[in-house]
C-alpha positions in Angstrom: 2.0 -55.9 36.9 4.8 -58.2 38.0 3.9 -60.6 35.3 4.1 -57.7 32.8 7.6 -56.8 34.1 8.7 -60.4 34.0 7.3 -60.7 30.4 9.3 -57.7 29.3 12.4 -59.2 30.9 11.8 -62.4 29.2 11.0 -60.9 25.8 14.1 -58.9 25.1 16.4 -59.9 27.9 16.6 -56.4 29.6 15.1 -55.5 32.9 11.7 -53.7 32.7 13.0 -50.4 34.2 15.7 -50.2 31.6 13.2 -50.9 28.8 10.9 -48.2 30.2 13.8 -45.8 30.4 14.7 -46.5 26.8 11.1 -45.9 25.7 11.2 -42.5 27.6 14.4 -41.7 25.9 12.9 -42.5 22.5 9.9 -40.3 23.3 12.1 -37.5 24.5 14.2 -37.6 21.3 11.0 -37.6 19.2 9.7 -34.7 21.2 13.0 -32.9 20.7 12.9 -33.6 17.0 9.4 -32.3 16.7 10.3 -29.2 18.7 13.3 -28.6 16.4 11.1 -29.0 13.3 8.5 -26.6 14.8 11.3 -24.1 15.5 12.6 -24.4 11.9 9.1 -24.0 10.5 8.5 -20.9 12.7 11.8 -19.4 11.6 11.0 -20.1 7.9 7.5 -18.5 8.3 9.0 -15.5 10.1 11.6 -15.0 7.4 9.0 -15.3 4.7 6.8 -12.7 6.5 9.7 -10.3 6.9 10.4 -10.5 3.1 6.7 -10.0 2.3 6.5 -7.0 4.7 9.6 -5.5 3.1 8.2 -6.0 -0.4 4.9 -4.4 0.8 6.8 -1.5 2.3 8.7 -1.0 -1.0 5.4 -1.1 -2.9 3.9 1.4 -0.6 6.8 3.8 -1.1 6.5 3.5 -4.8 2.8 4.2 -4.7 3.3 7.2 -2.4 6.0 8.5 -4.8 3.6 8.1 -7.8 0.8 9.7 -5.8 3.1 12.7 -5.0 4.0 13.0 -8.7 0.3 12.9 -9.8 -0.5 15.5 -7.1 2.3 17.7 -8.3 1.2 17.4 -12.0 -2.4 18.1 -11.0 -1.3 21.2 -9.1 0.7 22.4 -12.1 -2.2 21.8 -14.4 -4.5 23.6 -12.0 -2.2 26.6 -12.0 -2.1 26.6 -15.8 -5.8 26.3 -16.0 -6.3 29.1 -13.5 -3.9 31.3 -15.5 -5.7 30.6 -18.7 -9.1 31.4 -17.1 -7.7 34.7 -15.7 -6.3 35.6 -19.2 -9.6 34.7 -20.8 -11.5 36.8 -18.3 -9.1 39.7 -18.8 -9.5 39.6 -22.6 -13.3 39.1 -22.3 -13.4 42.1 -20.0 -11.4 44.1 -22.6 -13.6 42.9 -25.4 -16.8 43.8 -23.6 -15.3 47.2 -22.8 -14.4 47.7 -26.4 -17.9 46.5 -27.5 -19.5 48.9 -25.0 -17.3 51.7 -26.3 -18.1 50.9 -29.9 -21.8 50.8 -29.1 -21.5 54.2 -27.4 -19.8 55.6 -30.5 -22.5 54.2 -32.7 -25.2 55.7 -30.5 -23.3 59.1 -30.5 -22.9 58.9 -34.3 -26.6 58.1 -34.8 -27.6 61.0 -32.5 -25.2 63.3 -34.3 -26.7 62.3 -37.7 -30.2 62.8 -36.3 -29.3 66.2 -35.1 -28.1 67.2 -38.5 -31.5 66.4 -40.0 
């Protein structure tokens, strides 16, 4: 170990403990840079996700609005159809009543004619 320290002192002219401290400082700076990079990446991803979430929320609101419009139109059409069906039933009822009345008149007419002969 002493040989290693002496070798370091001989190689660059600085004492070994200073050289080790410099290496630690370099590693610390690299770690700080990596941490800063990771923070920036995290921030960028977070901002991107916020934008995507807002876009998705806007899309959802548009779809909900379209769905409400479709439901309203369907309800209106359903009411129109129900009204048409009620009118049709009303007129069919009147028509059948008229046909029944007409048939009764025919029967009465035939009976009247038969009574005359």
